[in-house]
C-alpha positions as CSV (number, residue, x, y, z in Angstrom):
1,M,151.0,113.6,106.3
2,S,154.6,112.5,106.9
3,K,156.0,109.0,107.3
4,D,156.5,109.9,110.9
5,N,152.8,110.3,111.5
6,F,151.7,108.2,114.5
7,E,148.1,107.9,113.6
8,T,147.1,104.3,114.5
9,A,144.9,101.6,113.1
10,F,142.9,99.3,115.4
11,P,143.6,101.0,118.8
12,F,142.0,99.2,121.7
13,A,141.4,100.1,125.4
14,D,139.5,98.6,128.3
15,E,139.6,99.0,132.0
16,R,142.8,96.9,132.3
17,F,145.0,97.9,129.5
18,S,145.3,99.8,126.2
19,F,146.9,99.0,122.9
20,F,147.6,101.8,120.5
21,G,147.6,99.6,117.4
22,M,149.9,99.6,114.4
23,T,150.5,102.8,112.4
24,V,148.2,103.4,109.5
25,R,151.4,103.4,107.3
26,D,152.3,99.9,108.5
27,Y,148.7,98.8,107.9
28,F,148.7,100.1,104.4
29,A,152.1,98.5,103.7
30,A,150.9,95.2,105.0
31,K,147.8,95.3,102.8
32,A,149.8,96.3,99.7
33,M,152.5,93.6,100.3
34,Q,150.6,90.5,99.3
35,P,149.7,91.5,95.8
36,I,153.2,93.0,95.3
37,Y,154.7,89.7,96.5
38,E,152.4,87.6,94.3
39,N,153.2,89.7,91.2
40,Y,156.9,89.6,91.9
41,T,157.0,85.8,92.5
42,A,155.0,85.1,89.4
43,Y,157.5,87.2,87.4
44,A,160.5,85.8,89.1
45,E,159.5,82.2,88.4
46,E,160.2,82.9,84.7
47,A,162.9,85.6,84.9
48,G,164.7,84.5,88.1
49,Y,164.9,86.0,91.5
50,D,167.0,89.1,92.3
51,E,169.2,88.6,95.3
52,N,167.5,91.5,97.1
53,W,164.0,90.5,96.2
54,I,162.7,90.5,99.8
55,T,163.9,94.0,100.5
56,A,162.5,95.2,97.1
57,I,159.1,93.9,98.1
58,A,159.2,95.7,101.5
59,L,160.4,98.9,99.9
60,D,157.6,98.7,97.2
61,S,155.0,98.0,99.9
62,Y,156.0,101.1,101.9
63,A,156.2,103.2,98.7
64,M,152.6,102.2,98.1
65,A,151.6,103.0,101.7
66,D,153.2,106.4,101.4
67,A,151.3,107.0,98.2
68,M,148.1,106.0,99.9
69,L,148.8,108.4,102.8
70,E,149.5,111.2,100.4
71,A,146.2,110.5,98.6
72,R,144.3,110.9,101.9
73,K,145.3,114.5,102.2
């Protein structure tokens, strides 16, 4: 499964409109982000924040999502 997979989470359709939902990769990244954020901020309170800490959390979240997609194969 590649990062470009467009499998969706939470698609919705009725007689008036349809919504394809977010990608499964985005869903997995969003679920992984909170514990990654909490762990980083707990660490950073003692060690100090890196100037790119927000980007690092996003990258780590998508790395976890990619690992989760790979595990589904």
